[in-house]
N, C-alpha and C positions, 0 to 999 in steps of 0.2 A: 710342803714348803718348809724351808729352814727358818730357824729363829734369827732375829736380827743380829748381824755381826758388827763389830766396831770397825768403822772405816776410818783409816788415818786421814787427817785433813791434808796431808802432804800428797795424797794420791791424786794424780792428774785428772781423774774422772770422779773426784769426790762428790761434786754437786749432782752429777747425773746418777751416781750410784745411790746417794742418799734419797733422791727422788724415787728411784725404783724401789728402794727399801720401804719407803712410806706407803707406796701403792701395794706392795706385797703384804705388808702388815695390815693394810686396809682390807684386803681380801680375807685374811685370817679373822679380822674383827667384824666382818660382815658389812663393811662400809662400801668398798669397791667390789667390782666383779672381775672375773677372769677376762671378760670381753674388754673391760676397761684397761687391763694391762696391754692387750693387743693394740688398742687405740693409742695408748701412750707411746708404745714402741714405734708406731707409724709416724707420730708427730716428732719423736726424737730424731728420726732420720732426717726430717726437714731442718731440725735445729742444727744438726751437724753442718748442713749446707749453708746455714746462716752464720756459721762460725760461733754459734752459741752466744750471740750478743744481740742487743736491741739496736736495730737500724733506724736511720732517720725517718724512713717511711712509717715505721711502727709508732714513733713518737708523734707524727702528724695525726695518725689515726687515734692515738690516745687523747690528743687535744680535742679532736672532733667528738669522740665518744664521751669524754668528760663533759663537754658542753651540752650534749644531748641529755645526760643524766642530771646535770645541775638545773637545766631549764624544764625538765619533765615535771608534770603535775602529779603523776602517780608512778614513779619508777619502781620496778621490782627486779630482784636478783634471783635468777634461776640457778639451782645448785644440783649437781649430780655427784656421784660417788667420788670421781677423780678430783673434782675441784674441792670437795669437802675435805679430802685428805691432804691435798697439796697446799691449799691456801686458806685454812680455816680462820686464822687470825685476821687476814686481809678481808675475807668475806664479811666477818662480823664488824670490822672497822668501817667498811664501805656501807654496810647496812645502817649503822648508827649515823654516819656522816651525811647520808642522803635521806634518813628517816624512811628507808625503803625496806619492806619485808624480804626475807629470804624464803624462797619457795622451793622445796625439794621436789624434783621431778626426774624420773628414771625411765630408761627404756627397758632394761632387764630388771623388772620391778617385783616387789612383794610388799605386803603391808608391814612385815617385820623389818625389812631393810629400810623402808621409808621412815619408820619410827626410830630406828637406830641412828640414821643420819641426822634426824631432827634433834635427838638427844645429844649426839656428838657435837653438833653446832652449839647447842646450849651450854655444853661444858666449856666452850671458848667464849661464852658471854652473850650469845645470841638472845635477844629479847623478843624478837618477832619472827619465829620460824614457822612457816605454814606447810601443810601437806595437801596434795591434790584431793579432790572430792569426786566420787563417781557420779554425783548429781550435776557436775559442771564440766563442760568440755568445749574445746575450740573446734571450729569447722575446718574442713580441708585436711584432716589428719585421721588416720586409722590405727596408728600404733597406740600402745598404752600411754604414751606421752600426751595424748589428747585430753586427758583428765587434768584439770587445773583447779586452783582454789578460787572460789567466788569473790573473795576479798583481796586476792593477790593478782595473778597474771590476768584474770578475766577483766579486771578494771584498769589494768596498766595501760599507759600510753607509750612507755619506753621500757623494754625488757633487756637486761644484761644477761647473756646466755653463754658464758665461757665454756669451751669444750663441748659445744652443742652438736646435735645431729642435724643433717641438712633438711630432712622433711619437716621437722618441727620448726626450724628457723623459717622456712618458706611459709609454713602455715601461719605462724605468728604475724609475718608481714602481710599475708593475704587477709588477716583479720584486722588490719589497720594499725598494727603496732610497729614502732620503730625498734629495730633490734641491733644491739651491739654484741659482737662476739670476739673471742680470742681463738685464733686457729693458726697453726704453723704452716698449713698448706693453703696457699692462695688459690689453688685450683679446686678445692673441695666445694661441694654444693652449699655447705654452711657458709663458707667465705663468700661465695658468689651471690647468695641470696640475702645476706644481712645488709642492714643499712650502713653500718660501719664495722669493718673487720680489722682487728688488731693482729697483724701477722707477727707473732712473737710467742715466746714461752710464757705460759700463764704465771709462773713463779717470778718472772722478771717484770711482766706487764702490770700485775696487780699493784705493787707498791708505787709504780710510776703513775698509774691511773689515779690512785688515792691522792698523791701529792698534787697532781694537776687539778683535780677537783677542788682541793683546798685553795689553790691559787685562784681559780676562777670564782669561787665563792667569796674570797676576799676582795676580788675586783668587782663583785656584784654584776656579773655579765648579764646581758639581756639579749633579746632576739636580734637586735641590730648588729651586735658584734659576735654573734654565734659562729664558732669555728666550723660548724657543719655547713654553713651557707656556701662555702667554696670547696667543700670536700665531696668528691665524686668517687664513690667506692670502686666502681668498675675501673676507672682510670688508675686509681691507687693500686689495685690488685695487679694490673698490668705492669706497673713499675716494680712491684715486689717480685713478680714472676721473672721479669727481665733480669733483676739483680741475682735472683737464685740461679738462673741459667748461666750467668757469667761466673759464679763462684766456683 
């Protein structure tokens, strides 16, 4: 892999190229994986179809996801290599805003890579970054992602899992947890199985989610005005798919 090159901000693909550069550097630093690069490329194709902008349906899901996180008793933020590299500042900000731990969880995993991601998040100010334990696991899952932290996802009622894989999303729901995800593909199993799916690019969605959480905390929302009460993920995904097919 080549070293990072200076991309002029005038380049029409500046944001996309900088994102790719971050992920490539993440591979060199041991944070992301080659498989993560493939996953990002697949998502980027959907972002092209979305016009690389946040649509109204994504903002509705952000409102609903924010309400779930604000009202959660034990929210937890799951972090993989791609999210750690793409939105580290936002992950740490969200963690502090919700008093929610960050829990590192990987499909293509190793003890070294888990520790490196934890250390990487701590460089950005993470105060409560957890690692999975081989002594604690969730049911209905056979991949390495079944291992979780007993003080993190195991006790969580709401789990935020941006850029997640479908089988783990499904397993978390089967274990009685509400799941919020960010996924550019409304047809993916992750999107279909989550409680709330934000169909948007994570680098755009995270700042918006943080701002919406701040607004809802200031309003001191409760279960009676919970934005999720009228949010139906399946119907929402149909709207997102319909818009994608029209573009």
